[in-house]
C-alpha positions as CSV (number, residue, x, y, z in Angstrom):
1,M,48.2,76.5,79.5
2,R,44.9,76.0,78.3
3,S,43.4,74.0,75.9
4,K,39.5,74.1,75.0
5,F,37.6,72.2,72.3
6,Q,34.5,74.1,72.7
7,D,32.8,77.6,71.8
8,S,35.2,77.6,68.3
9,D,38.8,78.2,70.0
10,V,41.6,76.3,70.6
11,S,44.5,78.0,72.7
12,V,47.9,77.1,74.1
13,S,49.9,79.2,75.8
14,T,53.9,78.4,76.0
15,S,56.8,79.9,77.5
16,E,60.5,79.1,77.5
17,S,61.0,80.0,81.3
18,G,60.9,76.4,82.1
19,S,64.2,74.3,82.0
20,R,63.0,70.8,82.9
21,F,61.7,69.8,79.3
22,D,61.9,66.0,78.8
23,G,62.6,65.6,75.1
24,G,61.9,62.0,75.4
25,C,58.3,62.5,76.2
26,L,57.7,64.8,73.4
27,I,59.4,62.5,70.7
28,A,57.2,59.8,72.4
29,F,54.0,61.9,72.0
30,V,54.4,63.2,68.6
31,V,55.1,59.5,67.3
32,S,52.3,58.4,68.9
33,F,49.8,61.2,67.6
34,Y,51.5,60.5,63.9
35,L,50.6,56.6,64.2
36,F,47.3,57.3,65.8
37,S,46.3,60.0,63.3
38,S,47.4,58.1,60.2
39,R,44.3,55.9,60.7
40,P,41.1,56.4,58.5
41,N,38.6,58.8,59.6
42,S,40.5,59.9,62.7
43,S,40.5,63.5,62.3
44,Q,37.5,63.9,64.7
45,D,38.2,60.9,67.2
46,P,37.4,61.8,70.5
47,S,40.7,59.4,71.6
48,L,42.5,61.9,69.1
49,Q,41.1,64.9,71.1
50,R,42.6,63.2,74.6
51,L,45.8,62.6,73.3
52,I,46.2,66.2,71.6
53,I,45.4,67.1,75.5
54,A,47.8,64.9,76.8
55,G,50.3,66.0,74.4
56,W,49.7,70.0,75.8
57,R,50.4,68.5,79.1
58,V,53.9,67.8,78.2
59,F,54.2,70.8,76.7
60,K,53.1,72.3,80.2
61,S,55.3,70.1,82.5
62,A,58.4,71.6,80.5
63,G,57.5,74.8,81.8
64,F,56.1,76.1,78.1
65,E,53.0,77.9,79.6
66,Q,53.9,81.7,80.0
67,I,54.0,83.8,76.4
68,R,51.3,83.2,74.4
69,L,52.1,81.3,70.9
70,V,48.4,80.1,69.8
71,D,45.6,82.2,70.1
72,D,42.6,81.3,67.7
73,V,43.3,78.3,65.8
74,G,39.8,78.6,64.3
75,V,38.5,75.3,65.0
76,S,35.1,74.4,67.0
77,S,33.8,71.0,68.5
78,S,31.4,70.6,65.7
79,D,34.0,70.5,62.6
80,C,37.4,70.0,64.5
81,D,40.2,68.6,62.5
82,Y,42.6,67.6,65.5
83,R,45.1,66.6,63.2
84,N,45.5,70.1,61.9
85,A,45.5,72.4,64.9
86,F,48.0,70.2,66.6
87,W,50.5,70.4,63.8
88,T,49.6,74.1,63.5
89,V,50.4,74.3,67.1
90,V,53.7,72.4,66.9
91,S,55.0,74.2,63.7
92,R,54.2,77.4,65.5
93,Y,55.8,76.4,68.7
94,I,58.8,75.6,66.2
95,S,59.0,78.7,65.0
96,F,58.4,80.8,68.2
97,V,61.3,78.9,69.6
98,E,63.5,79.5,66.5
99,T,62.3,83.3,66.8
100,M,63.1,83.4,70.8
101,H,66.8,81.8,70.0
102,S,67.3,84.3,67.3
103,L,66.2,87.4,69.4
104,K,67.8,86.1,72.8
105,S,71.2,85.8,70.9
106,A,70.9,89.1,68.8
107,A,70.4,90.6,72.7
108,L,73.0,89.1,73.9
109,D,75.6,90.0,71.0
110,S,74.1,93.4,69.7
111,P,71.1,94.5,71.6
112,V,68.7,96.0,69.2
113,P,68.4,100.0,69.6
114,C,65.7,101.0,71.7
115,A,64.1,104.5,72.6
116,S,65.9,104.4,75.7
117,Q,69.2,102.1,77.1
118,G,67.5,100.6,79.8
119,S,64.2,97.9,79.4
120,S,61.5,96.7,82.0
121,L,61.7,92.8,83.1
122,V,58.1,92.3,84.9
123,I,57.6,89.0,87.2
124,T,53.9,88.7,88.3
125,I,52.8,85.6,90.7
126,N,48.9,85.4,90.9
127,S,46.9,84.4,93.4
128,H,44.0,81.7,93.0
129,E,43.5,81.7,89.2
130,L,44.7,80.3,86.4
131,F,45.1,82.6,83.0
132,S,41.8,82.6,80.8
133,G,42.7,84.5,77.8
134,G,46.4,84.0,77.8
135,V,49.2,86.6,78.9
136,P,49.5,89.7,77.3
137,V,53.2,89.4,76.1
138,A,54.9,90.8,73.1
139,I,57.3,88.3,71.4
140,H,60.0,91.1,71.1
141,V,63.8,91.1,72.1
142,L,63.5,90.4,75.9
143,R,64.9,93.6,77.7
144,D,61.9,94.4,80.0
145,M,61.0,92.0,82.4
146,Y,58.1,91.9,85.2
147,N,57.4,88.9,87.5
148,F,53.9,88.5,88.5
149,G,52.7,86.0,91.1
150,Q,49.4,84.7,92.2
151,S,48.8,82.4,95.1
152,S,45.8,80.5,96.0
153,S,43.4,78.4,93.8
154,R,39.9,78.8,92.9
155,G,40.1,77.1,89.8
156,A,40.2,78.5,85.5
157,A,36.8,79.7,85.8
158,S,37.6,82.2,88.3
159,V,37.3,85.9,87.7
160,S,40.5,87.7,87.1
161,T,42.6,88.8,90.3
162,N,44.5,92.2,90.1
163,V,47.4,90.6,89.0
164,N,46.0,89.3,85.9
165,R,44.4,92.7,85.2
166,F,47.6,94.4,85.5
167,C,49.4,92.2,83.2
168,H,46.4,93.0,80.7
169,A,46.8,96.5,81.1
170,L,50.3,96.8,80.0
171,K,51.1,98.4,77.1
172,I,52.3,95.1,74.7
173,D,54.2,97.8,72.2
174,A,55.5,100.1,74.6
175,T,58.9,101.4,74.1
176,P,61.2,100.4,75.7
177,R,59.8,96.9,75.5
178,Q,57.8,95.5,78.2
179,I,58.0,91.6,78.8
180,V,55.7,89.9,80.9
181,F,56.6,86.7,83.1
182,Y,53.1,85.1,84.5
183,Q,53.4,82.5,87.7
184,S,49.7,80.9,88.6
185,G,51.6,80.7,92.2
186,V,51.6,78.6,95.1
187,G,48.4,76.1,95.3
188,T,47.3,76.8,91.6
189,G,49.0,73.7,90.0
190,S,46.6,70.8,87.8
191,L,47.0,68.1,90.6
192,G,43.4,68.7,92.2
193,H,42.0,70.0,95.5
194,I,44.4,67.9,97.7
195,Y,47.2,68.9,96.1
196,K,46.2,72.3,96.0
197,D,45.4,72.4,99.6
198,V,48.5,70.8,101.1
199,A,50.6,73.5,98.4
200,G,48.6,76.4,100.0
201,G,48.7,75.1,103.4
202,T,52.6,74.2,103.8
203,G,54.1,76.4,101.0
204,L,54.5,73.3,98.5
205,G,55.5,74.7,95.6
206,L,57.0,77.9,96.4
207,D,60.4,76.9,96.2
208,D,60.0,76.2,92.7
209,N,58.0,79.7,92.0
210,V,60.8,81.3,93.3
211,L,63.2,79.1,91.4
212,D,61.3,79.5,87.8
213,A,61.1,83.2,88.4
214,Y,64.6,83.7,89.2
215,T,65.6,81.6,86.4
216,F,63.9,83.4,83.4
217,I,65.3,86.6,85.0
218,L,69.1,85.2,84.8
219,N,68.1,84.0,81.2
220,N,67.0,87.2,79.9
221,Y,68.7,90.0,81.9
222,L,70.8,92.4,80.5
223,P,72.7,95.5,81.8
224,D,70.3,98.4,82.3
225,D,67.1,96.4,82.2
226,E,64.9,97.2,85.3
227,I,63.1,94.6,87.2
228,Y,59.3,94.8,88.3
229,I,57.9,92.2,90.9
230,Y,54.2,92.1,91.7
231,G,51.8,89.6,93.6
232,F,48.7,89.0,95.2
233,S,48.5,86.8,98.6
234,R,50.8,84.1,99.0
235,G,51.9,85.1,95.7
236,A,52.7,88.6,97.3
237,F,54.9,86.5,99.7
238,T,56.7,84.6,97.0
239,A,57.5,87.8,95.3
240,R,58.9,89.3,98.4
241,V,60.7,86.6,98.7
242,L,62.2,86.6,95.0
243,A,62.8,90.3,95.7
244,G,65.0,89.6,98.6
245,L,67.1,87.0,96.9
246,I,67.7,88.8,94.3
247,I,68.8,91.8,96.1
248,R,71.1,89.6,98.1
249,I,72.8,87.1,95.8
250,G,72.5,89.3,92.6
251,I,71.6,87.9,89.1
252,F,74.2,84.9,88.3
253,V,75.6,85.1,84.5
254,K,74.7,82.4,82.4
255,A,78.0,80.3,83.0
256,Y,77.4,80.3,86.3
257,S,73.8,79.6,86.6
258,W,74.6,76.5,88.4
259,E,75.4,78.9,91.2
260,L,71.6,79.1,92.0
261,K,71.1,75.7,93.1
262,R,73.9,76.2,95.8
263,A,72.5,79.5,96.8
264,F,69.0,78.5,97.5
265,K,70.3,75.8,99.5
266,A,72.1,77.8,101.6
267,Y,69.3,80.2,101.8
268,R,67.0,77.5,103.2
269,G,69.7,76.8,105.8
270,G,68.5,79.9,107.2
271,T,70.3,83.0,108.2
272,D,73.9,82.1,109.2
273,E,74.3,80.0,106.4
274,F,73.0,81.8,104.0
275,D,74.8,84.9,105.4
276,K,78.0,82.8,105.4
277,Y,77.2,81.9,101.6
278,C,77.0,85.6,100.7
279,K,80.3,86.6,102.1
280,T,81.6,83.6,99.9
281,L,80.2,84.7,96.7
282,A,81.4,88.2,97.2
283,W,84.9,86.8,97.6
284,K,84.3,84.8,94.5
285,C,82.9,87.9,92.4
286,K,86.2,89.7,93.3
287,K,88.4,86.9,92.1
288,D,86.3,86.1,89.0
289,I,86.9,90.1,88.4
290,E,90.8,89.5,88.6
291,K,90.8,86.6,86.5
292,E,87.8,87.3,84.0
293,G,87.0,90.6,84.3
294,R,83.6,90.3,85.4
295,P,82.0,88.7,88.6
296,R,80.2,85.5,88.2
297,S,77.1,87.6,90.1
298,Q,75.9,91.2,89.2
299,K,74.5,93.1,91.8
300,V,71.0,94.7,90.8
301,K,68.2,97.1,92.0
302,I,64.8,96.1,91.8
303,K,62.7,99.3,90.4
304,V,58.7,98.1,92.1
305,V,57.9,95.4,94.0
306,G,53.8,95.6,94.3
307,C,51.8,93.8,96.4
308,W,48.3,92.6,97.1
309,D,47.4,92.0,100.7
310,T,50.8,89.7,101.3
311,V,50.3,86.7,103.3
312,G,52.3,83.7,104.0
313,S,51.2,79.6,103.1
314,M,47.7,80.0,104.7
315,G,48.8,83.2,107.0
316,G,52.6,82.2,106.8
317,P,54.5,83.0,110.2
318,E,50.8,83.1,112.1
319,Y,49.9,79.7,110.9
320,S,51.0,76.9,113.3
321,A,50.8,74.6,110.7
322,A,53.0,76.1,108.0
323,K,55.4,78.4,110.7
324,H,58.2,75.6,110.3
325,A,57.7,75.4,106.3
326,F,58.4,79.3,106.0
327,A,60.8,79.4,108.9
328,F,63.5,80.4,106.6
329,Y,62.0,82.7,104.0
330,D,62.4,86.1,104.4
331,P,60.1,88.7,103.4
332,R,62.0,92.0,104.4
333,L,62.1,95.3,102.6
334,L,65.9,95.5,101.9
335,G,67.9,98.2,100.4
336,G,68.3,98.3,96.9
337,I,64.3,97.8,96.4
338,E,63.8,101.5,95.0
339,H,59.5,101.4,95.1
340,A,57.4,99.1,97.3
341,F,53.9,99.4,97.0
342,H,51.4,97.3,99.1
343,A,47.5,97.2,99.4
344,L,46.0,95.9,102.1
345,A,42.0,94.7,103.1
346,L,40.5,96.3,105.9
347,D,37.7,93.7,106.6
348,E,39.7,90.4,106.5
349,I,39.4,88.7,109.6
350,R,40.4,85.0,108.7
351,Y,43.0,84.2,111.5
352,A,44.9,82.0,108.7
353,F,45.3,85.2,106.3
354,T,47.1,87.9,109.0
355,P,48.9,90.5,106.6
356,T,52.5,90.1,106.2
357,L,53.5,94.2,106.4
358,W,57.0,95.8,105.4
359,Y,59.0,98.0,107.5
360,L,61.8,100.2,106.5
361,P,65.2,98.6,107.7
362,E,67.2,101.6,109.7
363,G,68.8,104.3,107.6
364,A,66.5,103.4,104.2
365,E,64.1,105.9,104.8
366,E,66.0,108.0,102.3
367,D,66.7,105.4,99.7
368,I,63.3,103.5,99.7
369,N,59.6,104.7,99.0
370,L,57.6,102.7,101.0
371,E,53.7,103.0,100.7
372,Q,51.3,100.7,102.5
373,C,47.6,101.5,101.9
374,W,44.3,100.2,103.6
375,F,41.3,100.0,101.7
376,P,37.6,98.6,102.2
377,G,37.1,95.0,101.5
378,V,38.3,91.4,102.5
379,H,41.5,89.7,101.1
380,T,39.7,88.8,98.0
381,N,37.9,92.4,97.6
382,V,41.5,93.8,97.7
383,G,43.3,91.4,95.4
384,G,40.2,90.8,93.3
385,G,38.7,87.4,92.1
386,Y,34.9,87.9,93.1
387,S,32.4,88.6,90.4
388,D,31.9,92.0,92.0
389,Q,35.3,93.7,91.5
390,H,34.2,97.2,92.1
391,L,36.0,97.1,95.5
392,A,39.1,95.3,93.6
393,D,38.9,98.2,90.9
394,L,40.1,100.3,93.5
395,T,43.6,99.1,94.6
396,L,44.3,98.2,90.8
397,A,43.5,102.2,90.2
398,W,46.0,102.9,92.9
399,M,48.7,100.4,91.9
400,V,48.6,101.2,88.2
401,D,48.9,105.0,89.2
402,R,51.9,104.1,91.1
403,C,53.9,102.8,89.0
404,R,53.0,105.3,85.6
405,P,56.3,106.7,86.3
406,F,58.0,103.7,85.6
407,L,56.1,101.8,83.0
408,E,53.8,102.2,79.9
409,F,49.7,101.0,80.3
410,D,47.0,100.5,77.8
411,E,44.8,103.1,78.0
412,D,42.1,101.4,76.0
413,Y,42.2,98.6,78.5
414,I,42.1,100.7,81.4
415,S,39.2,102.7,79.7
416,M,37.5,99.5,79.6
417,C,37.8,98.6,83.4
418,I,36.3,102.4,84.0
419,K,33.8,101.6,82.0
420,L,32.7,98.3,83.3
421,D,32.9,99.6,86.8
422,H,30.4,102.1,86.0
423,E,28.2,100.1,83.7
424,P,28.3,96.8,84.9
425,Q,25.2,95.7,83.3
426,T,27.1,95.5,80.0
427,I,29.0,92.5,81.3
428,N,27.5,89.1,79.7
429,S,28.7,87.0,82.7
430,A,26.8,83.5,83.3
431,L,28.5,83.5,87.1
432,R,26.8,87.2,87.8
433,R,23.4,85.4,86.4
434,E,23.5,82.6,88.8
435,N,24.7,84.6,92.0
436,G,21.4,86.8,91.5
437,G,22.9,89.8,89.2
438,Y,23.6,92.0,92.5
439,D,26.6,93.4,91.0
440,L,24.7,94.6,87.6
441,V,23.9,98.2,89.1
442,Y,26.7,100.6,90.1
443,P,26.8,100.6,93.5
444,G,28.8,104.0,93.6
445,W,32.7,104.8,94.4
446,A,33.8,102.7,97.0
447,L,30.5,100.8,97.7
448,G,31.2,97.8,95.9
449,R,29.9,94.4,97.4
450,L,31.6,93.6,100.6
451,Y,31.9,89.6,100.5
452,D,32.0,87.7,104.0
453,S,35.1,85.5,103.5
454,Y,35.2,84.4,106.9
455,R,32.0,82.4,106.8
456,D,32.6,81.4,102.9
457,S,35.8,79.5,103.7
458,G,34.6,77.7,107.1
459,M,37.4,78.6,109.3
460,K,37.4,78.7,112.9
461,L,40.0,81.2,114.0
462,W,39.6,84.9,113.7
463,K,42.1,87.6,114.0
464,Y,41.1,91.5,113.3
465,R,43.3,93.7,111.9
466,T,44.3,97.2,112.9
467,P,45.9,99.6,110.8
468,A,49.5,100.8,112.1
469,A,49.2,98.6,115.1
470,Y,51.7,95.8,114.0
471,D,54.9,96.0,116.5
472,L,57.6,96.3,113.8
473,P,61.0,97.4,114.2
474,G,60.9,100.0,111.5
475,P,58.7,102.3,109.9
476,T,55.6,101.0,108.1
477,N,54.5,104.2,106.4
478,E,51.1,103.2,106.3
479,S,48.1,105.2,105.3
480,I,44.4,104.8,105.0
481,H,42.6,105.4,101.2
482,A,40.5,108.0,100.7
483,S,37.5,105.3,99.5
484,V,37.5,104.0,103.1
485,R,36.3,107.7,104.5
486,E,33.8,107.4,101.7
487,R,32.2,104.2,102.4
488,W,32.2,105.6,106.1
489,V,30.0,108.2,105.4
490,K,27.7,106.4,102.6
491,D,27.3,103.4,104.7
492,P,26.4,103.7,108.4
493,K,26.2,100.4,109.0
494,W,29.9,99.6,107.6
495,R,32.1,99.9,110.6
496,P,34.6,97.0,110.4
497,K,36.6,96.0,113.7
498,S,39.6,97.1,112.1
499,L,38.9,100.5,112.3
500,E,37.2,100.5,116.0
501,H,37.7,103.5,118.0
502,F,38.8,105.3,115.3
503,E,37.4,108.5,113.4
504,P,38.3,110.2,110.6
505,K,39.4,114.1,111.4
506,E,39.6,116.9,109.2
507,K,43.0,118.8,109.5
508,E,43.1,122.6,109.2
509,D,44.9,122.2,105.5
510,G,41.5,120.6,104.5
511,T,43.2,116.8,104.5
512,Y,41.9,114.0,106.6
513,E,43.6,111.8,109.2
514,W,42.2,108.8,111.2
515,V,42.5,109.0,114.9
516,R,42.1,106.3,117.5
517,K,41.5,107.5,121.0
518,A,43.1,105.5,124.1
519,T,40.7,103.1,124.9
520,K,41.0,103.5,128.5
521,D,42.8,105.4,130.8
522,G,46.4,105.1,131.1
523,W,46.7,103.3,127.4
524,I,49.7,104.5,125.3
525,Y,50.4,103.2,121.9
526,K,54.4,103.3,121.4
527,G,54.4,106.5,123.9
528,Q,51.3,108.2,122.2
529,K,47.9,108.7,123.9
530,E,46.3,108.4,120.8
531,L,47.0,106.5,117.3
532,V,47.1,108.9,114.1
533,I,47.1,107.4,110.5
534,A,47.2,110.1,107.6
535,E,44.5,109.4,104.8
536,R,46.0,109.2,101.6
537,E,45.6,112.3,99.5
538,F,43.2,111.7,96.6
539,P,44.9,112.8,93.2
540,E,44.0,115.4,91.3
541,D,45.3,114.7,87.9
542,K,42.2,114.1,86.1
543,G,43.8,111.8,83.9
544,S,44.6,109.0,86.7
545,F,43.0,106.0,86.6
546,E,41.9,106.5,90.2
547,W,40.4,110.2,89.2
548,R,38.5,108.6,86.2
549,L,37.5,105.3,88.2
550,R,35.7,107.9,90.9
551,Y,34.4,110.3,88.5
552,G,33.7,108.1,85.5
553,N,35.4,110.3,82.9
């Protein structure tokens, strides 16, 4: 939720995804507001403004923050009648709830005909900023579901991450419908820096994020819907945990929603306890079919899990302070996930941000399309959030193009992203002016500003990344993006430690690969004398986001 009594707009974002609404708080707020606003000349009273903001926080505590309800009420700080603004919000909120209730009832009893039978549910968990401008959500029949996650916190004034921009890039009036669930993620609460630091460092809040996103799916899933889950940083870790949970236990029908609490308790109990629970659940589902004709949980597949530079809580498993808190989470790539896309940062060296790569489980090579691609830049260069977004544009374009076969995107928004990448001087940004305007000139494809996240963070420990050198029990399907070679050639000073001893080599067919020679006599990596990573071929489709971003068309 955001509330802003300045620059002529008052905005409230709401969602029905929360289930912890305190009706008593709302009633008390409405009564207090009525008594207070009935005083003479109270319409512009600053105290009334504070009361309205407090009331909106009640709405936020209920979880009504995901679907945009009110965009521009049309009041300004100089002539604002806060009473009218408030009642506008309340009336639209009531109308919104009634609309959503009727839509959900219709969807459950007699689904509204769509162009195709199934739809998409998109879940997004962001990294380090609150939404500015609201979530691009169409209030339609809830048949398409997407889950987007964001992780660490930089505050509401931060530049948008790629999770944010991916949300905006989705076509609102697509057929089938595309409904977006947005979650700010671990460490992005509104309780101040201390809470954010603790939450980010220990995983506090990750449980709630997983359960809230799962509950949203539980409340809205219909047979033949497709589920998409996206996240950045710790939000990517959360997204992967959510995906694993869905694959293992399925989606409970509403009558058995109480099972979720029991399931998650078993999940937190560790592998043995959760395996035992899953076996018991399978037995219960079998009995349900015999007695009621349907199981309490529906087994589902996940169409796409898309991640930008996954880390756990302050590095998750690698970080001793958070290792215990994350011990029970399982971010593995499980069968039932059809496509997994992961953008990784070559230049990130903070030990606390060691990446968590996927690997294919045994026998899954034919069933799961796994792509993990390395890009130039540090963690937030890749996931987005710096004022210079040139490097973030690379991974955004890559992710959008990976998902084009399944989702519909707003071509006008994509064209705007390309225009701003090539003509950054057209962006009116106070943040950029304060930072010297270094990003107001187009630097060239793949040559955007590379930030020093290590020095900026004040962290003391570092750990260099090395592509394809993570000792995992299955194939990781890693590649290096063409932008890496472009920057390597155009900027001779750019030689990241992650590519030490690597050199790009052209193959006979004209494609490239990156080769790391043995660093000393007798040095062998997994039985090979040299390490070879393929360069991902650049798309030839002139209509793709990547091609247009590179060549400006």
